[in-house]
mmCIF file of the N, C-alpha and C atoms, coordinates in Angstrom:
data_MODEL
# 
_entry.id   MODEL 
# 
loop_
_atom_site.group_PDB 
_atom_site.id 
_atom_site.type_symbol 
_atom_site.label_atom_id 
_atom_site.label_alt_id 
_atom_site.label_comp_id 
_atom_site.label_asym_id 
_atom_site.label_entity_id 
_atom_site.label_seq_id 
_atom_site.pdbx_PDB_ins_code 
_atom_site.Cartn_x 
_atom_site.Cartn_y 
_atom_site.Cartn_z 
_atom_site.occupancy 
_atom_site.B_iso_or_equiv 
_atom_site.pdbx_formal_charge 
_atom_site.auth_seq_id 
_atom_site.auth_comp_id 
_atom_site.auth_asym_id 
_atom_site.auth_atom_id 
_atom_site.pdbx_PDB_model_num 
ATOM 1   N N  . MET A 1 1  ? -11.280 6.215   -8.016  1.00 0.00 ? 1  MET A N  1 
ATOM 2   C CA . MET A 1 1  ? -11.017 6.777   -6.717  1.00 0.00 ? 1  MET A CA 1 
ATOM 3   C C  . MET A 1 1  ? -11.923 7.977   -6.528  1.00 0.00 ? 1  MET A C  1 
ATOM 4   N N  . ASN A 1 2  ? -12.450 8.124   -5.335  1.00 0.00 ? 2  ASN A N  1 
ATOM 5   C CA . ASN A 1 2  ? -13.343 9.226   -5.035  1.00 0.00 ? 2  ASN A CA 1 
ATOM 6   C C  . ASN A 1 2  ? -12.625 10.263  -4.174  1.00 0.00 ? 2  ASN A C  1 
ATOM 7   N N  . LEU A 1 3  ? -12.685 11.517  -4.606  1.00 0.00 ? 3  LEU A N  1 
ATOM 8   C CA . LEU A 1 3  ? -12.113 12.625  -3.838  1.00 0.00 ? 3  LEU A CA 1 
ATOM 9   C C  . LEU A 1 3  ? -13.206 13.641  -3.554  1.00 0.00 ? 3  LEU A C  1 
ATOM 10  N N  . ARG A 1 4  ? -13.244 14.110  -2.314  1.00 0.00 ? 4  ARG A N  1 
ATOM 11  C CA . ARG A 1 4  ? -14.229 15.115  -1.915  1.00 0.00 ? 4  ARG A CA 1 
ATOM 12  C C  . ARG A 1 4  ? -13.639 16.502  -2.127  1.00 0.00 ? 4  ARG A C  1 
ATOM 13  N N  . CYS A 1 5  ? -14.423 17.380  -2.716  1.00 0.00 ? 5  CYS A N  1 
ATOM 14  C CA . CYS A 1 5  ? -14.008 18.754  -2.960  1.00 0.00 ? 5  CYS A CA 1 
ATOM 15  C C  . CYS A 1 5  ? -13.937 19.501  -1.628  1.00 0.00 ? 5  CYS A C  1 
ATOM 16  N N  . PRO A 1 6  ? -12.834 20.205  -1.362  1.00 0.00 ? 6  PRO A N  1 
ATOM 17  C CA . PRO A 1 6  ? -12.736 20.938  -0.101  1.00 0.00 ? 6  PRO A CA 1 
ATOM 18  C C  . PRO A 1 6  ? -13.648 22.167  -0.049  1.00 0.00 ? 6  PRO A C  1 
ATOM 19  N N  . ASP A 1 7  ? -14.096 22.679  -1.200  1.00 0.00 ? 7  ASP A N  1 
ATOM 20  C CA . ASP A 1 7  ? -14.935 23.872  -1.210  1.00 0.00 ? 7  ASP A CA 1 
ATOM 21  C C  . ASP A 1 7  ? -16.429 23.554  -1.118  1.00 0.00 ? 7  ASP A C  1 
ATOM 22  N N  . CYS A 1 8  ? -16.927 22.723  -2.035  1.00 0.00 ? 8  CYS A N  1 
ATOM 23  C CA . CYS A 1 8  ? -18.375 22.488  -2.076  1.00 0.00 ? 8  CYS A CA 1 
ATOM 24  C C  . CYS A 1 8  ? -18.781 21.154  -1.453  1.00 0.00 ? 8  CYS A C  1 
ATOM 25  N N  . GLY A 1 9  ? -17.819 20.232  -1.239  1.00 0.00 ? 9  GLY A N  1 
ATOM 26  C CA . GLY A 1 9  ? -18.128 18.958  -0.601  1.00 0.00 ? 9  GLY A CA 1 
ATOM 27  C C  . GLY A 1 9  ? -18.593 17.866  -1.542  1.00 0.00 ? 9  GLY A C  1 
ATOM 28  N N  . ARG A 1 10 ? -18.651 18.123  -2.835  1.00 0.00 ? 10 ARG A N  1 
ATOM 29  C CA . ARG A 1 10 ? -19.097 17.096  -3.772  1.00 0.00 ? 10 ARG A CA 1 
ATOM 30  C C  . ARG A 1 10 ? -18.024 16.024  -3.936  1.00 0.00 ? 10 ARG A C  1 
ATOM 31  N N  . VAL A 1 11 ? -18.446 14.773  -4.035  1.00 0.00 ? 11 VAL A N  1 
ATOM 32  C CA . VAL A 1 11 ? -17.528 13.664  -4.251  1.00 0.00 ? 11 VAL A CA 1 
ATOM 33  C C  . VAL A 1 11 ? -17.323 13.504  -5.746  1.00 0.00 ? 11 VAL A C  1 
ATOM 34  N N  . ASN A 1 12 ? -16.058 13.582  -6.174  1.00 0.00 ? 12 ASN A N  1 
ATOM 35  C CA . ASN A 1 12 ? -15.702 13.480  -7.580  1.00 0.00 ? 12 ASN A CA 1 
ATOM 36  C C  . ASN A 1 12 ? -15.027 12.145  -7.834  1.00 0.00 ? 12 ASN A C  1 
ATOM 37  N N  . ASN A 1 13 ? -15.436 11.456  -8.879  1.00 0.00 ? 13 ASN A N  1 
ATOM 38  C CA . ASN A 1 13 ? -14.855 10.176  -9.248  1.00 0.00 ? 13 ASN A CA 1 
ATOM 39  C C  . ASN A 1 13 ? -13.750 10.428  -10.261 1.00 0.00 ? 13 ASN A C  1 
ATOM 40  N N  . ILE A 1 14 ? -12.502 10.105  -9.888  1.00 0.00 ? 14 ILE A N  1 
ATOM 41  C CA . ILE A 1 14 ? -11.371 10.289  -10.792 1.00 0.00 ? 14 ILE A CA 1 
ATOM 42  C C  . ILE A 1 14 ? -10.680 8.941   -10.969 1.00 0.00 ? 14 ILE A C  1 
ATOM 43  N N  . PRO A 1 15 ? -9.934  8.736   -12.055 1.00 0.00 ? 15 PRO A N  1 
ATOM 44  C CA . PRO A 1 15 ? -9.247  7.463   -12.265 1.00 0.00 ? 15 PRO A CA 1 
ATOM 45  C C  . PRO A 1 15 ? -8.164  7.240   -11.210 1.00 0.00 ? 15 PRO A C  1 
ATOM 46  N N  . ALA A 1 16 ? -8.027  6.008   -10.740 1.00 0.00 ? 16 ALA A N  1 
ATOM 47  C CA . ALA A 1 16 ? -7.053  5.693   -9.695  1.00 0.00 ? 16 ALA A CA 1 
ATOM 48  C C  . ALA A 1 16 ? -5.625  5.727   -10.224 1.00 0.00 ? 16 ALA A C  1 
ATOM 49  N N  . ASN A 1 17 ? -5.431  5.495   -11.500 1.00 0.00 ? 17 ASN A N  1 
ATOM 50  C CA . ASN A 1 17 ? -4.082  5.460   -12.070 1.00 0.00 ? 17 ASN A CA 1 
ATOM 51  C C  . ASN A 1 17 ? -3.727  6.766   -12.779 1.00 0.00 ? 17 ASN A C  1 
ATOM 52  N N  . ALA A 1 18 ? -4.217  7.893   -12.283 1.00 0.00 ? 18 ALA A N  1 
ATOM 53  C CA . ALA A 1 18 ? -4.017  9.173   -12.947 1.00 0.00 ? 18 ALA A CA 1 
ATOM 54  C C  . ALA A 1 18 ? -2.629  9.748   -12.728 1.00 0.00 ? 18 ALA A C  1 
ATOM 55  N N  . GLY A 1 19 ? -1.877  9.235   -11.748 1.00 0.00 ? 19 GLY A N  1 
ATOM 56  C CA . GLY A 1 19 ? -0.534  9.749   -11.494 1.00 0.00 ? 19 GLY A CA 1 
ATOM 57  C C  . GLY A 1 19 ? -0.574  11.072  -10.747 1.00 0.00 ? 19 GLY A C  1 
ATOM 58  N N  . ASN A 1 20 ? 0.224   12.046  -11.208 1.00 0.00 ? 20 ASN A N  1 
ATOM 59  C CA . ASN A 1 20 ? 0.324   13.342  -10.525 1.00 0.00 ? 20 ASN A CA 1 
ATOM 60  C C  . ASN A 1 20 ? -0.534  14.421  -11.167 1.00 0.00 ? 20 ASN A C  1 
ATOM 61  N N  . ILE A 1 21 ? -1.551  14.039  -11.897 1.00 0.00 ? 21 ILE A N  1 
ATOM 62  C CA . ILE A 1 21 ? -2.432  15.012  -12.542 1.00 0.00 ? 21 ILE A CA 1 
ATOM 63  C C  . ILE A 1 21 ? -3.354  15.615  -11.484 1.00 0.00 ? 21 ILE A C  1 
ATOM 64  N N  . GLN A 1 22 ? -3.480  16.935  -11.494 1.00 0.00 ? 22 GLN A N  1 
ATOM 65  C CA . GLN A 1 22 ? -4.372  17.613  -10.552 1.00 0.00 ? 22 GLN A CA 1 
ATOM 66  C C  . GLN A 1 22 ? -5.717  17.832  -11.244 1.00 0.00 ? 22 GLN A C  1 
ATOM 67  N N  . PHE A 1 23 ? -6.788  17.383  -10.597 1.00 0.00 ? 23 PHE A N  1 
ATOM 68  C CA . PHE A 1 23 ? -8.131  17.487  -11.157 1.00 0.00 ? 23 PHE A CA 1 
ATOM 69  C C  . PHE A 1 23 ? -8.887  18.641  -10.524 1.00 0.00 ? 23 PHE A C  1 
ATOM 70  N N  . ARG A 1 24 ? -9.915  19.092  -11.250 1.00 0.00 ? 24 ARG A N  1 
ATOM 71  C CA . ARG A 1 24 ? -10.811 20.121  -10.731 1.00 0.00 ? 24 ARG A CA 1 
ATOM 72  C C  . ARG A 1 24 ? -12.151 19.495  -10.401 1.00 0.00 ? 24 ARG A C  1 
ATOM 73  N N  . CYS A 1 25 ? -12.873 20.126  -9.480  1.00 0.00 ? 25 CYS A N  1 
ATOM 74  C CA . CYS A 1 25 ? -14.185 19.649  -9.066  1.00 0.00 ? 25 CYS A CA 1 
ATOM 75  C C  . CYS A 1 25 ? -15.164 19.787  -10.226 1.00 0.00 ? 25 CYS A C  1 
ATOM 76  N N  . TYR A 1 26 ? -16.002 18.775  -10.398 1.00 0.00 ? 26 TYR A N  1 
ATOM 77  C CA . TYR A 1 26 ? -16.994 18.814  -11.480 1.00 0.00 ? 26 TYR A CA 1 
ATOM 78  C C  . TYR A 1 26 ? -18.068 19.862  -11.213 1.00 0.00 ? 26 TYR A C  1 
ATOM 79  N N  . ASN A 1 27 ? -18.291 20.187  -9.940  1.00 0.00 ? 27 ASN A N  1 
ATOM 80  C CA . ASN A 1 27 ? -19.370 21.087  -9.576  1.00 0.00 ? 27 ASN A CA 1 
ATOM 81  C C  . ASN A 1 27 ? -18.928 22.553  -9.563  1.00 0.00 ? 27 ASN A C  1 
ATOM 82  N N  . CYS A 1 28 ? -17.847 22.870  -8.808  1.00 0.00 ? 28 CYS A N  1 
ATOM 83  C CA . CYS A 1 28 ? -17.473 24.272  -8.635  1.00 0.00 ? 28 CYS A CA 1 
ATOM 84  C C  . CYS A 1 28 ? -16.161 24.654  -9.313  1.00 0.00 ? 28 CYS A C  1 
ATOM 85  N N  . GLY A 1 29 ? -15.383 23.682  -9.781  1.00 0.00 ? 29 GLY A N  1 
ATOM 86  C CA . GLY A 1 29 ? -14.142 23.980  -10.488 1.00 0.00 ? 29 GLY A CA 1 
ATOM 87  C C  . GLY A 1 29 ? -12.930 24.177  -9.595  1.00 0.00 ? 29 GLY A C  1 
ATOM 88  N N  . ALA A 1 30 ? -13.062 24.001  -8.294  1.00 0.00 ? 30 ALA A N  1 
ATOM 89  C CA . ALA A 1 30 ? -11.928 24.153  -7.382  1.00 0.00 ? 30 ALA A CA 1 
ATOM 90  C C  . ALA A 1 30 ? -10.967 22.988  -7.570  1.00 0.00 ? 30 ALA A C  1 
ATOM 91  N N  . LEU A 1 31 ? -9.697  23.225  -7.255  1.00 0.00 ? 31 LEU A N  1 
ATOM 92  C CA . LEU A 1 31 ? -8.702  22.165  -7.358  1.00 0.00 ? 31 LEU A CA 1 
ATOM 93  C C  . LEU A 1 31 ? -8.924  21.131  -6.263  1.00 0.00 ? 31 LEU A C  1 
ATOM 94  N N  . LEU A 1 32 ? -8.870  19.854  -6.659  1.00 0.00 ? 32 LEU A N  1 
ATOM 95  C CA . LEU A 1 32 ? -9.023  18.767  -5.701  1.00 0.00 ? 32 LEU A CA 1 
ATOM 96  C C  . LEU A 1 32 ? -7.668  18.445  -5.087  1.00 0.00 ? 32 LEU A C  1 
ATOM 97  N N  . PRO A 1 33 ? -7.653  17.812  -3.915  1.00 0.00 ? 33 PRO A N  1 
ATOM 98  C CA . PRO A 1 33 ? -6.368  17.423  -3.313  1.00 0.00 ? 33 PRO A CA 1 
ATOM 99  C C  . PRO A 1 33 ? -5.633  16.449  -4.220  1.00 0.00 ? 33 PRO A C  1 
ATOM 100 N N  . GLN A 1 34 ? -4.305  16.429  -4.095  1.00 0.00 ? 34 GLN A N  1 
ATOM 101 C CA . GLN A 1 34 ? -3.487  15.539  -4.921  1.00 0.00 ? 34 GLN A CA 1 
ATOM 102 C C  . GLN A 1 34 ? -3.873  14.090  -4.694  1.00 0.00 ? 34 GLN A C  1 
ATOM 103 N N  . ASN A 1 35 ? -3.815  13.327  -5.749  1.00 0.00 ? 35 ASN A N  1 
ATOM 104 C CA . ASN A 1 35 ? -4.097  11.906  -5.702  1.00 0.00 ? 35 ASN A CA 1 
ATOM 105 C C  . ASN A 1 35 ? -2.830  11.182  -5.266  1.00 0.00 ? 35 ASN A C  1 
ATOM 106 N N  . ASN A 1 36 ? -2.711  10.892  -3.948  1.00 0.00 ? 36 ASN A N  1 
ATOM 107 C CA . ASN A 1 36 ? -1.524  10.213  -3.433  1.00 0.00 ? 36 ASN A CA 1 
ATOM 108 C C  . ASN A 1 36 ? -1.727  8.710   -3.483  1.00 0.00 ? 36 ASN A C  1 
ATOM 109 N N  . PRO A 1 37 ? -0.759  7.979   -4.037  1.00 0.00 ? 37 PRO A N  1 
ATOM 110 C CA . PRO A 1 37 ? -0.897  6.521   -4.073  1.00 0.00 ? 37 PRO A CA 1 
ATOM 111 C C  . PRO A 1 37 ? -0.839  5.951   -2.656  1.00 0.00 ? 37 PRO A C  1 
ATOM 112 N N  . PRO A 1 38 ? -1.575  4.884   -2.389  1.00 0.00 ? 38 PRO A N  1 
ATOM 113 C CA . PRO A 1 38 ? -1.550  4.311   -1.046  1.00 0.00 ? 38 PRO A CA 1 
ATOM 114 C C  . PRO A 1 38 ? -0.173  3.761   -0.716  1.00 0.00 ? 38 PRO A C  1 
ATOM 115 N N  . SER A 1 39 ? 0.244   3.971   0.533   1.00 0.00 ? 39 SER A N  1 
ATOM 116 C CA . SER A 1 39 ? 1.548   3.467   0.958   1.00 0.00 ? 39 SER A CA 1 
ATOM 117 C C  . SER A 1 39 ? 1.415   2.024   1.439   1.00 0.00 ? 39 SER A C  1 
ATOM 118 N N  . ALA A 1 40 ? 2.517   1.343   1.488   1.00 0.00 ? 40 ALA A N  1 
ATOM 119 C CA . ALA A 1 40 ? 2.512   -0.047  1.945   1.00 0.00 ? 40 ALA A CA 1 
ATOM 120 C C  . ALA A 1 40 ? 2.156   -0.081  3.426   1.00 0.00 ? 40 ALA A C  1 
ATOM 121 N N  . ASP A 1 41 ? 1.193   -0.886  3.779   1.00 0.00 ? 41 ASP A N  1 
ATOM 122 C CA . ASP A 1 41 ? 0.760   -0.995  5.159   1.00 0.00 ? 41 ASP A CA 1 
ATOM 123 C C  . ASP A 1 41 ? 1.085   -2.388  5.658   1.00 0.00 ? 41 ASP A C  1 
ATOM 124 N N  . THR A 1 42 ? 1.635   -2.476  6.840   1.00 0.00 ? 42 THR A N  1 
ATOM 125 C CA . THR A 1 42 ? 2.075   -3.762  7.371   1.00 0.00 ? 42 THR A CA 1 
ATOM 126 C C  . THR A 1 42 ? 1.223   -4.231  8.539   1.00 0.00 ? 42 THR A C  1 
ATOM 127 N N  . SER A 1 43 ? 0.043   -3.667  8.720   1.00 0.00 ? 43 SER A N  1 
ATOM 128 C CA . SER A 1 43 ? -0.794  -4.032  9.855   1.00 0.00 ? 43 SER A CA 1 
ATOM 129 C C  . SER A 1 43 ? -1.151  -5.513  9.850   1.00 0.00 ? 43 SER A C  1 
ATOM 130 N N  . GLU A 1 44 ? -1.482  -6.042  8.687   1.00 0.00 ? 44 GLU A N  1 
ATOM 131 C CA . GLU A 1 44 ? -1.878  -7.446  8.604   1.00 0.00 ? 44 GLU A CA 1 
ATOM 132 C C  . GLU A 1 44 ? -0.699  -8.367  8.916   1.00 0.00 ? 44 GLU A C  1 
ATOM 133 N N  . ALA A 1 45 ? 0.487   -8.041  8.409   1.00 0.00 ? 45 ALA A N  1 
ATOM 134 C CA . ALA A 1 45 ? 1.666   -8.873  8.674   1.00 0.00 ? 45 ALA A CA 1 
ATOM 135 C C  . ALA A 1 45 ? 2.061   -8.828  10.143  1.00 0.00 ? 45 ALA A C  1 
ATOM 136 N N  . VAL A 1 46 ? 1.992   -7.655  10.746  1.00 0.00 ? 46 VAL A N  1 
ATOM 137 C CA . VAL A 1 46 ? 2.319   -7.542  12.167  1.00 0.00 ? 46 VAL A CA 1 
ATOM 138 C C  . VAL A 1 46 ? 1.315   -8.320  13.006  1.00 0.00 ? 46 VAL A C  1 
ATOM 139 N N  . GLY A 1 47 ? 0.050   -8.254  12.655  1.00 0.00 ? 47 GLY A N  1 
ATOM 140 C CA . GLY A 1 47 ? -0.970  -9.017  13.368  1.00 0.00 ? 47 GLY A CA 1 
ATOM 141 C C  . GLY A 1 47 ? -0.765  -10.513 13.223  1.00 0.00 ? 47 GLY A C  1 
ATOM 142 N N  . LEU A 1 48 ? -0.381  -10.941 12.023  1.00 0.00 ? 48 LEU A N  1 
ATOM 143 C CA . LEU A 1 48 ? -0.127  -12.358 11.770  1.00 0.00 ? 48 LEU A CA 1 
ATOM 144 C C  . LEU A 1 48 ? 1.027   -12.865 12.630  1.00 0.00 ? 48 LEU A C  1 
ATOM 145 N N  . ILE A 1 49 ? 2.135   -12.156 12.628  1.00 0.00 ? 49 ILE A N  1 
ATOM 146 C CA . ILE A 1 49 ? 3.310   -12.581 13.386  1.00 0.00 ? 49 ILE A CA 1 
ATOM 147 C C  . ILE A 1 49 ? 3.048   -12.497 14.889  1.00 0.00 ? 49 ILE A C  1 
ATOM 148 N N  . GLY A 1 50 ? 2.470   -11.393 15.333  1.00 0.00 ? 50 GLY A N  1 
ATOM 149 C CA . GLY A 1 50 ? 2.181   -11.242 16.765  1.00 0.00 ? 50 GLY A CA 1 
ATOM 150 C C  . GLY A 1 50 ? 1.210   -12.290 17.270  1.00 0.00 ? 50 GLY A C  1 
ATOM 151 N N  . GLY A 1 51 ? 0.184   -12.573 16.497  1.00 0.00 ? 51 GLY A N  1 
ATOM 152 C CA . GLY A 1 51 ? -0.783  -13.591 16.886  1.00 0.00 ? 51 GLY A CA 1 
ATOM 153 C C  . GLY A 1 51 ? -0.168  -14.977 16.948  1.00 0.00 ? 51 GLY A C  1 
ATOM 154 N N  . ALA A 1 52 ? 0.718   -15.268 15.993  1.00 0.00 ? 52 ALA A N  1 
ATOM 155 C CA . ALA A 1 52 ? 1.371   -16.576 15.979  1.00 0.00 ? 52 ALA A CA 1 
ATOM 156 C C  . ALA A 1 52 ? 2.293   -16.739 17.179  1.00 0.00 ? 52 ALA A C  1 
ATOM 157 N N  . VAL A 1 53 ? 3.039   -15.702 17.515  1.00 0.00 ? 53 VAL A N  1 
ATOM 158 C CA . VAL A 1 53 ? 3.946   -15.778 18.656  1.00 0.00 ? 53 VAL A CA 1 
ATOM 159 C C  . VAL A 1 53 ? 3.178   -15.927 19.958  1.00 0.00 ? 53 VAL A C  1 
ATOM 160 N N  . LEU A 1 54 ? 2.165   -15.096 20.135  1.00 0.00 ? 54 LEU A N  1 
ATOM 161 C CA . LEU A 1 54 ? 1.379   -15.170 21.370  1.00 0.00 ? 54 LEU A CA 1 
ATOM 162 C C  . LEU A 1 54 ? 0.618   -16.491 21.458  1.00 0.00 ? 54 LEU A C  1 
ATOM 163 N N  . GLY A 1 55 ? 0.010   -16.918 20.375  1.00 0.00 ? 55 GLY A N  1 
ATOM 164 C CA . GLY A 1 55 ? -0.711  -18.188 20.373  1.00 0.00 ? 55 GLY A CA 1 
ATOM 165 C C  . GLY A 1 55 ? 0.209   -19.365 20.605  1.00 0.00 ? 55 GLY A C  1 
ATOM 166 N N  . GLY A 1 56 ? 1.424   -19.308 20.037  1.00 0.00 ? 56 GLY A N  1 
ATOM 167 C CA . GLY A 1 56 ? 2.391   -20.374 20.245  1.00 0.00 ? 56 GLY A CA 1 
ATOM 168 C C  . GLY A 1 56 ? 2.876   -20.429 21.676  1.00 0.00 ? 56 GLY A C  1 
ATOM 169 N N  . ALA A 1 57 ? 3.033   -19.294 22.317  1.00 0.00 ? 57 ALA A N  1 
ATOM 170 C CA . ALA A 1 57 ? 3.488   -19.263 23.701  1.00 0.00 ? 57 ALA A CA 1 
ATOM 171 C C  . ALA A 1 57 ? 2.425   -19.812 24.646  1.00 0.00 ? 57 ALA A C  1 
ATOM 172 N N  . ILE A 1 58 ? 1.176   -19.575 24.321  1.00 0.00 ? 58 ILE A N  1 
ATOM 173 C CA . ILE A 1 58 ? 0.100   -20.014 25.222  1.00 0.00 ? 58 ILE A CA 1 
ATOM 174 C C  . ILE A 1 58 ? -0.359  -21.426 24.881  1.00 0.00 ? 58 ILE A C  1 
ATOM 175 N N  . GLY A 1 59 ? -0.579  -21.723 23.603  1.00 0.00 ? 59 GLY A N  1 
ATOM 176 C CA . GLY A 1 59 ? -1.225  -22.983 23.248  1.00 0.00 ? 59 GLY A CA 1 
ATOM 177 C C  . GLY A 1 59 ? -0.431  -23.916 22.377  1.00 0.00 ? 59 GLY A C  1 
ATOM 178 N N  . GLY A 1 60 ? 0.842   -23.688 22.185  1.00 0.00 ? 60 GLY A N  1 
ATOM 179 C CA . GLY A 1 60 ? 1.638   -24.583 21.361  1.00 0.00 ? 60 GLY A CA 1 
ATOM 180 C C  . GLY A 1 60 ? 1.376   -24.392 19.877  1.00 0.00 ? 60 GLY A C  1 
ATOM 181 N N  . PRO A 1 61 ? 1.640   -25.422 19.067  1.00 0.00 ? 61 PRO A N  1 
ATOM 182 C CA . PRO A 1 61 ? 1.497   -25.287 17.612  1.00 0.00 ? 61 PRO A CA 1 
ATOM 183 C C  . PRO A 1 61 ? 0.074   -24.971 17.152  1.00 0.00 ? 61 PRO A C  1 
ATOM 184 N N  . VAL A 1 62 ? -0.905  -25.595 17.788  1.00 0.00 ? 62 VAL A N  1 
ATOM 185 C CA . VAL A 1 62 ? -2.292  -25.314 17.408  1.00 0.00 ? 62 VAL A CA 1 
ATOM 186 C C  . VAL A 1 62 ? -2.651  -23.875 17.778  1.00 0.00 ? 62 VAL A C  1 
ATOM 187 N N  . GLY A 1 63 ? -2.207  -23.423 18.931  1.00 0.00 ? 63 GLY A N  1 
ATOM 188 C CA . GLY A 1 63 ? -2.440  -22.035 19.342  1.00 0.00 ? 63 GLY A CA 1 
ATOM 189 C C  . GLY A 1 63 ? -1.771  -21.045 18.420  1.00 0.00 ? 63 GLY A C  1 
ATOM 190 N N  . ALA A 1 64 ? -0.597  -21.410 17.889  1.00 0.00 ? 64 ALA A N  1 
ATOM 191 C CA . ALA A 1 64 ? 0.103   -20.527 16.952  1.00 0.00 ? 64 ALA A CA 1 
ATOM 192 C C  . ALA A 1 64 ? -0.696  -20.356 15.667  1.00 0.00 ? 64 ALA A C  1 
ATOM 193 N N  . ILE A 1 65 ? -1.279  -21.446 15.185  1.00 0.00 ? 65 ILE A N  1 
ATOM 194 C CA . ILE A 1 65 ? -2.070  -21.364 13.951  1.00 0.00 ? 65 ILE A CA 1 
ATOM 195 C C  . ILE A 1 65 ? -3.321  -20.522 14.175  1.00 0.00 ? 65 ILE A C  1 
ATOM 196 N N  . VAL A 1 66 ? -4.027  -20.795 15.263  1.00 0.00 ? 66 VAL A N  1 
ATOM 197 C CA . VAL A 1 66 ? -5.243  -20.028 15.569  1.00 0.00 ? 66 VAL A CA 1 
ATOM 198 C C  . VAL A 1 66 ? -4.898  -18.567 15.838  1.00 0.00 ? 66 VAL A C  1 
ATOM 199 N N  . GLY A 1 67 ? -3.817  -18.325 16.579  1.00 0.00 ? 67 GLY A N  1 
ATOM 200 C CA . GLY A 1 67 ? -3.394  -16.950 16.864  1.00 0.00 ? 67 GLY A CA 1 
ATOM 201 C C  . GLY A 1 67 ? -3.006  -16.191 15.623  1.00 0.00 ? 67 GLY A C  1 
ATOM 202 N N  . ALA A 1 68 ? -2.351  -16.875 14.678  1.00 0.00 ? 68 ALA A N  1 
ATOM 203 C CA . ALA A 1 68 ? -1.957  -16.220 13.430  1.00 0.00 ? 68 ALA A CA 1 
ATOM 204 C C  . ALA A 1 68 ? -3.182  -15.812 12.615  1.00 0.00 ? 68 ALA A C  1 
ATOM 205 N N  . ILE A 1 69 ? -4.172  -16.680 12.566  1.00 0.00 ? 69 ILE A N  1 
ATOM 206 C CA . ILE A 1 69 ? -5.392  -16.353 11.815  1.00 0.00 ? 69 ILE A CA 1 
ATOM 207 C C  . ILE A 1 69 ? -6.118  -15.176 12.457  1.00 0.00 ? 69 ILE A C  1 
ATOM 208 N N  . ILE A 1 70 ? -6.278  -15.224 13.764  1.00 0.00 ? 70 ILE A N  1 
ATOM 209 C CA . ILE A 1 70 ? -6.968  -14.122 14.459  1.00 0.00 ? 70 ILE A CA 1 
ATOM 210 C C  . ILE A 1 70 ? -6.166  -12.828 14.345  1.00 0.00 ? 70 ILE A C  1 
ATOM 211 N N  . GLY A 1 71 ? -4.840  -12.911 14.467  1.00 0.00 ? 71 GLY A N  1 
ATOM 212 C CA . GLY A 1 71 ? -4.000  -11.722 14.333  1.00 0.00 ? 71 GLY A CA 1 
ATOM 213 C C  . GLY A 1 71 ? -4.079  -11.093 12.958  1.00 0.00 ? 71 GLY A C  1 
ATOM 214 N N  . ALA A 1 72 ? -4.114  -11.941 11.924  1.00 0.00 ? 72 ALA A N  1 
ATOM 215 C CA . ALA A 1 72 ? -4.219  -11.416 10.562  1.00 0.00 ? 72 ALA A CA 1 
ATOM 216 C C  . ALA A 1 72 ? -5.558  -10.718 10.342  1.00 0.00 ? 72 ALA A C  1 
ATOM 217 N N  . VAL A 1 73 ? -6.621  -11.296 10.866  1.00 0.00 ? 73 VAL A N  1 
ATOM 218 C CA . VAL A 1 73 ? -7.944  -10.677 10.727  1.00 0.00 ? 73 VAL A CA 1 
ATOM 219 C C  . VAL A 1 73 ? -7.992  -9.348  11.470  1.00 0.00 ? 73 VAL A C  1 
ATOM 220 N N  . LEU A 1 74 ? -7.464  -9.311  12.680  1.00 0.00 ? 74 LEU A N  1 
ATOM 221 C CA . LEU A 1 74 ? -7.446  -8.062  13.442  1.00 0.00 ? 74 LEU A CA 1 
ATOM 222 C C  . LEU A 1 74 ? -6.564  -7.013  12.764  1.00 0.00 ? 74 LEU A C  1 
ATOM 223 N N  . GLY A 1 75 ? -5.432  -7.436  12.202  1.00 0.00 ? 75 GLY A N  1 
ATOM 224 C CA . GLY A 1 75 ? -4.573  -6.494  11.489  1.00 0.00 ? 75 GLY A CA 1 
ATOM 225 C C  . GLY A 1 75 ? -5.243  -5.915  10.258  1.00 0.00 ? 75 GLY A C  1 
ATOM 226 N N  . ARG A 1 76 ? -6.006  -6.741  9.552   1.00 0.00 ? 76 ARG A N  1 
ATOM 227 C CA . ARG A 1 76 ? -6.725  -6.266  8.365   1.00 0.00 ? 76 ARG A CA 1 
ATOM 228 C C  . ARG A 1 76 ? -7.806  -5.264  8.765   1.00 0.00 ? 76 ARG A C  1 
ATOM 229 N N  . GLU A 1 77 ? -8.497  -5.536  9.874   1.00 0.00 ? 77 GLU A N  1 
ATOM 230 C CA . GLU A 1 77 ? -9.529  -4.612  10.349  1.00 0.00 ? 77 GLU A CA 1 
ATOM 231 C C  . GLU A 1 77 ? -8.918  -3.282  10.788  1.00 0.00 ? 77 GLU A C  1 
ATOM 232 N N  . THR A 1 78 ? -7.733  -3.320  11.384  1.00 0.00 ? 78 THR A N  1 
ATOM 233 C CA . THR A 1 78 ? -7.094  -2.083  11.826  1.00 0.00 ? 78 THR A CA 1 
ATOM 234 C C  . THR A 1 78 ? -6.682  -1.248  10.635  1.00 0.00 ? 78 THR A C  1 
ATOM 235 N N  . LYS A 1 79 ? -6.251  -1.904  9.562   1.00 0.00 ? 79 LYS A N  1 
ATOM 236 C CA . LYS A 1 79 ? -5.863  -1.185  8.358   1.00 0.00 ? 79 LYS A CA 1 
ATOM 237 C C  . LYS A 1 79 ? -7.060  -0.428  7.791   1.00 0.00 ? 79 LYS A C  1 
ATOM 238 N N  . GLY A 1 80 ? -8.238  -1.042  7.792   1.00 0.00 ? 80 GLY A N  1 
ATOM 239 C CA . GLY A 1 80 ? -9.427  -0.377  7.284   1.00 0.00 ? 80 GLY A CA 1 
ATOM 240 C C  . GLY A 1 80 ? -9.904  0.756   8.165   1.00 0.00 ? 80 GLY A C  1 
ATOM 241 N N  . ALA A 1 81 ? -9.598  0.715   9.463   1.00 0.00 ? 81 ALA A N  1 
ATOM 242 C CA . ALA A 1 81 ? -10.063 1.747   10.386  1.00 0.00 ? 81 ALA A CA 1 
ATOM 243 C C  . ALA A 1 81 ? -9.199  2.994   10.343  1.00 0.00 ? 81 ALA A C  1 
ATOM 244 N N  . ALA A 1 82 ? -7.981  2.871   9.855   1.00 0.00 ? 82 ALA A N  1 
ATOM 245 C CA . ALA A 1 82 ? -7.060  4.011   9.874   1.00 0.00 ? 82 ALA A CA 1 
ATOM 246 C C  . ALA A 1 82 ? -7.398  5.043   8.856   1.00 0.00 ? 82 ALA A C  1 
# 
C-alpha cells in the first residue's frame, strides 16, 4: 500500500496487512496517516441489481441480462472513481 507523506509529499510503500501500526516517512520521518482497511463497497451490486430491474422493465429477460452486465460495469467504475 502506498501512503503519501503529509509533510514532504513522498510516497511511502508500506505493507497492506500492517494492522494498526503507525509508520514514519522514509524521507523526513513524519508520521504517516493511519492505514485504514478498505470498507465494503456495494457499488457493483447496486449497479447489477438496478441494471437488471431497469433492463427487465424495458426489454424483458434479455434486457435484464444486458442491463445487469452494464450496471455491474458502471458500478465497478464508480467504485474506482470514489
